C-alpha positions as CSV (number, residue, x, y, z in Angstrom):
1,M,-27.7,48.0,4.4
2,S,-29.2,51.5,4.2
3,S,-31.9,52.1,1.7
4,K,-30.3,55.4,0.8
5,R,-27.8,55.4,-1.9
6,R,-25.3,58.1,-2.7
7,T,-25.7,59.4,-6.3
8,F,-22.9,60.1,-8.7
9,P,-21.4,63.6,-8.1
10,L,-21.8,64.8,-11.7
11,R,-25.2,63.2,-12.4
12,A,-27.2,63.8,-9.2
13,T,-30.2,65.3,-10.9
14,T,-33.0,63.3,-12.5
15,R,-32.7,63.0,-16.3
16,P,-35.5,61.6,-18.4
17,A,-34.7,58.8,-21.0
18,T,-36.3,60.8,-23.8
19,G,-33.9,61.2,-26.7
20,T,-31.1,59.3,-24.8
21,V,-29.2,56.9,-27.1
22,V,-29.0,53.5,-25.4
23,A,-27.2,50.4,-26.6
24,V,-28.3,47.1,-25.1
25,T,-26.3,43.9,-25.5
26,G,-28.1,40.5,-25.5
27,G,-31.2,42.5,-26.4
28,A,-33.1,39.9,-28.4
29,R,-34.5,38.0,-25.5
30,G,-35.2,38.0,-21.8
31,I,-34.0,40.8,-19.6
32,G,-32.3,42.6,-22.5
33,R,-35.4,42.7,-24.6
34,A,-37.5,43.9,-21.6
35,I,-35.0,46.7,-21.1
36,A,-35.2,47.7,-24.7
37,E,-39.0,47.6,-24.7
38,R,-39.3,49.8,-21.6
39,L,-36.8,52.3,-22.8
40,V,-38.5,52.6,-26.2
41,R,-41.7,53.4,-24.4
42,A,-39.9,56.0,-22.4
43,G,-38.7,57.8,-25.5
44,A,-35.1,56.6,-25.6
45,R,-33.4,55.9,-28.9
46,V,-32.5,52.3,-28.5
47,A,-30.2,49.8,-30.3
48,V,-30.0,46.1,-29.4
49,G,-27.3,43.6,-30.2
50,D,-27.4,39.8,-30.1
51,I,-25.5,36.9,-31.4
52,D,-28.6,35.0,-32.5
53,R,-29.2,36.1,-36.1
54,D,-32.8,35.0,-36.3
55,A,-33.8,36.4,-32.9
56,I,-32.1,39.8,-33.6
57,A,-33.9,40.0,-37.0
58,R,-37.3,39.5,-35.2
59,A,-36.3,42.0,-32.6
60,G,-35.5,44.6,-35.3
61,V,-39.1,44.3,-36.5
62,E,-40.9,43.9,-33.1
63,L,-39.0,46.6,-31.2
64,A,-39.3,49.3,-33.8
65,P,-38.4,52.1,-33.8
66,A,-35.4,50.5,-32.0
67,V,-32.7,49.3,-34.3
68,A,-31.0,45.9,-34.1
69,F,-27.7,44.5,-35.1
70,E,-25.8,41.2,-34.8
71,L,-23.3,41.2,-32.0
72,D,-20.8,38.8,-30.6
73,V,-19.6,40.4,-27.3
74,T,-16.6,38.2,-27.2
75,D,-15.3,39.4,-30.6
76,P,-13.6,42.9,-30.5
77,A,-14.2,43.5,-34.2
78,S,-17.9,42.6,-33.9
79,F,-18.3,44.8,-30.8
80,A,-16.6,47.7,-32.5
81,T,-18.8,47.3,-35.6
82,F,-21.9,47.2,-33.4
83,L,-21.0,50.4,-31.6
84,D,-20.2,52.1,-34.9
85,S,-23.5,51.0,-36.4
86,V,-25.4,52.3,-33.4
87,E,-23.7,55.7,-33.7
88,S,-24.3,55.8,-37.4
89,A,-28.0,55.0,-36.9
90,L,-28.8,56.9,-33.8
91,G,-26.0,59.2,-32.9
92,P,-23.4,59.1,-30.1
93,I,-24.1,56.5,-27.4
94,D,-25.1,58.0,-24.1
95,V,-25.7,54.7,-22.3
96,L,-24.2,51.2,-22.8
97,I,-26.0,48.4,-21.0
98,N,-23.8,45.3,-20.8
99,N,-26.5,42.7,-20.4
100,A,-25.4,39.7,-22.5
101,G,-24.8,36.7,-20.4
102,I,-25.3,32.9,-20.1
103,M,-26.1,30.7,-17.2
104,P,-25.5,26.9,-17.6
105,V,-26.2,25.1,-14.3
106,G,-25.1,21.8,-12.7
107,R,-22.2,20.5,-10.7
108,F,-18.9,22.1,-11.6
109,T,-17.1,18.8,-12.2
110,E,-19.7,18.0,-14.9
111,E,-19.3,21.3,-16.7
112,S,-17.2,21.1,-19.9
113,D,-14.1,23.2,-20.3
114,A,-15.7,24.8,-23.4
115,I,-18.8,25.9,-21.3
116,T,-16.6,27.3,-18.5
117,R,-14.6,29.3,-21.0
118,R,-17.8,30.5,-22.7
119,I,-19.3,31.7,-19.4
120,L,-16.2,33.8,-18.7
121,D,-15.9,35.0,-22.2
122,I,-19.4,36.3,-22.4
123,N,-20.2,37.3,-18.8
124,V,-16.9,38.9,-18.0
125,Y,-14.8,39.6,-21.0
126,G,-17.8,40.8,-23.0
127,V,-18.5,43.4,-20.2
128,M,-14.9,44.5,-20.1
129,L,-14.6,44.7,-23.9
130,G,-17.8,46.7,-24.3
131,T,-16.6,49.1,-21.7
132,K,-13.1,49.5,-23.2
133,L,-14.6,50.3,-26.6
134,A,-17.4,52.6,-25.5
135,L,-15.7,54.5,-22.7
136,P,-13.1,56.6,-24.7
137,H,-15.8,58.4,-26.6
138,M,-17.8,59.0,-23.5
139,L,-14.7,60.4,-21.8
140,R,-14.1,62.8,-24.7
141,C,-17.7,64.0,-24.5
142,G,-17.4,64.4,-20.7
143,H,-20.6,62.4,-20.0
144,G,-22.0,58.9,-20.4
145,Q,-23.2,55.9,-18.4
146,I,-22.3,52.2,-18.4
147,I,-24.7,49.9,-16.7
148,N,-23.6,46.3,-16.1
149,I,-26.2,43.6,-15.4
150,A,-24.7,41.5,-12.7
151,S,-26.6,39.2,-10.4
152,L,-27.3,38.5,-6.7
153,A,-25.4,35.3,-7.4
154,G,-22.3,37.5,-7.5
155,E,-22.7,38.3,-3.8
156,N,-24.5,35.1,-2.7
157,P,-22.6,32.0,-4.1
158,T,-25.1,29.3,-5.1
159,P,-24.3,25.6,-5.5
160,G,-24.8,24.5,-9.1
161,M,-23.7,27.9,-10.5
162,A,-20.0,28.0,-9.5
163,S,-18.8,29.5,-12.8
164,Y,-21.7,31.8,-13.2
165,C,-21.3,33.1,-9.6
166,A,-17.6,33.7,-10.2
167,S,-18.4,35.6,-13.4
168,K,-20.9,37.9,-11.8
169,Q,-18.7,38.5,-8.8
170,A,-16.1,39.6,-11.4
171,V,-18.6,42.0,-13.0
172,L,-19.3,43.6,-9.6
173,G,-15.6,44.1,-8.9
174,F,-14.9,45.4,-12.3
175,T,-17.9,47.9,-12.1
176,E,-16.8,49.2,-8.8
177,A,-13.2,49.6,-9.8
178,M,-14.3,51.5,-13.0
179,R,-16.6,53.7,-10.9
180,L,-13.7,54.7,-8.7
181,E,-11.2,55.1,-11.5
182,Y,-13.4,57.5,-13.5
183,R,-15.5,59.1,-10.7
184,D,-14.7,62.7,-11.7
185,S,-14.9,62.1,-15.5
186,G,-18.7,62.6,-16.0
187,V,-19.1,58.9,-16.9
188,C,-21.2,56.9,-14.4
189,F,-20.9,53.2,-13.7
190,S,-23.7,51.1,-12.2
191,A,-24.4,47.5,-11.4
192,V,-27.8,45.8,-11.4
193,L,-28.2,42.7,-9.3
194,P,-31.3,40.8,-10.2
195,T,-32.5,37.8,-8.2
196,F,-33.8,34.7,-10.1
197,T,-35.6,36.2,-13.1
198,R,-38.4,34.6,-15.2
199,T,-36.4,34.0,-18.4
200,E,-35.1,31.0,-20.2
201,L,-31.9,31.2,-18.0
202,I,-33.9,29.6,-15.1
203,A,-35.8,27.1,-17.3
204,G,-36.2,23.8,-15.7
205,T,-35.7,25.1,-12.2
206,R,-37.9,26.3,-9.4
207,A,-37.1,29.6,-7.8
208,P,-37.4,29.6,-4.0
209,L,-40.5,31.3,-2.6
210,G,-40.3,35.1,-2.8
211,L,-37.1,35.1,-4.9
212,L,-38.5,35.5,-8.4
213,A,-38.5,38.6,-10.5
214,E,-40.0,39.4,-13.9
215,P,-37.8,40.8,-16.7
216,D,-39.7,44.1,-16.6
217,D,-38.8,44.5,-12.9
218,V,-35.1,44.6,-14.0
219,A,-36.0,46.8,-16.9
220,A,-37.7,49.3,-14.5
221,A,-34.6,49.4,-12.3
222,V,-32.4,50.1,-15.4
223,A,-34.7,52.9,-16.5
224,A,-34.6,54.4,-13.0
225,L,-30.8,54.2,-13.1
226,I,-30.7,56.1,-16.4
227,A,-33.0,58.8,-14.9
228,R,-31.0,58.9,-11.6
229,P,-27.7,57.1,-11.5
230,R,-26.7,55.1,-8.5
231,R,-23.8,52.8,-7.7
232,R,-25.8,49.6,-7.4
233,V,-29.4,48.4,-7.3
234,T,-30.9,45.0,-6.4
235,V,-34.0,43.5,-7.9
236,T,-36.4,42.8,-6.3
237,R,-36.7,44.7,-3.0
238,A,-37.7,41.4,-1.2
239,A,-34.6,39.7,-2.5
240,A,-32.5,42.7,-1.4
241,V,-33.9,42.4,2.1
242,L,-33.1,38.7,2.2
243,A,-29.6,39.3,0.8
244,T,-29.0,42.0,3.5
245,F,-30.3,39.7,6.2
246,N,-28.0,36.9,5.0
247,K,-25.0,39.3,5.2
248,L,-25.9,40.3,8.8
249,T,-26.4,36.8,10.1
250,P,-23.7,34.3,11.1
251,R,-22.7,32.2,8.1
252,P,-23.9,28.9,9.5
253,L,-27.3,30.3,10.1
254,G,-27.5,32.0,6.7
255,E,-26.5,28.7,5.0
256,H,-29.1,26.8,7.0
257,I,-31.8,29.2,5.9
258,A,-30.7,28.9,2.3
259,R,-30.9,25.1,2.5
260,R,-34.3,25.3,4.0
261,L,-35.5,27.6,1.2
262,G,-34.2,25.1,-1.3
263,V,-31.6,27.4,-2.8
264,H,-28.7,24.9,-2.4
265,N,-30.6,22.3,-4.4
266,T,-32.3,24.4,-7.0
267,F,-29.5,24.2,-9.6
268,I,-28.2,20.7,-8.9
269,D,-30.6,18.0,-8.2
270,G,-33.7,20.2,-8.6
271,V,-33.1,20.8,-12.4
272,D,-35.4,19.5,-15.1
273,H,-32.8,19.1,-17.8
274,G,-35.5,18.3,-20.4
275,A,-37.1,21.7,-19.8
276,R,-33.7,23.3,-20.3
277,R,-32.8,21.4,-23.5
278,V,-33.7,24.2,-25.9
279,Y,-31.6,26.7,-24.0
280,D,-28.6,24.4,-23.5
281,D,-28.6,23.4,-27.1
282,R,-28.5,27.0,-28.2
283,L,-25.6,27.7,-25.9
284,R,-23.6,24.9,-27.7
285,Q,-24.6,26.2,-31.1
286,H,-23.4,29.8,-30.5
């Protein structure tokens, strides 16, 4: 894979984040919060949305001058209200970052139907819904940007994450189709593919050596995409190199290496479910 990426035709020049109105879903914790914090420091006008009422209330105080609103990305009325609230508070949205997502782990046959549906509703439908609601205004303005937080799991299927991998593969396909469909509209579409990131999503697991990112690594990649849009970016660089190597090697060899690194066991037998209890309980509550 070449390190050089072709930029979007209508947004090839660098644009600072200062004054840009950015809406971040799933912004009360983890990667979403790190994105909001970095963009606030860069001078962007930031709004975060999250389904967790208590967490979003804290974020509204701690992320000031960012604004915060409740948001259920699976509910069209909630998402529409969120976007209207952002525009009322900050002005027309320049960038929508579809970050909200969940990652239950374990064997697929042990995953309840309710959790499978929730993964798809949040990770896939939420991305599509946000895009469908925000895009018309961007098209009327002739500019805008939609950044979808996907995952390397969308390109590198991992045991113990079947539904999650499927959802992130869907996000990648959707983002690419939208990029092609609206390539001459002035609206850019980008996908971010983080490796294992040190948030509560990987609580109770042990990331293989060299495959762990910090939330701010992802936030830095998002800030760079706003300044200079690209089709796709992988976080971290080391993970990108390993992913590229995996694509170029014969499948049996790639799978052998993944097993030796422990990837195939990380989200099945290698899970400390006690350490994940708080996260798993919250998924069931919301």
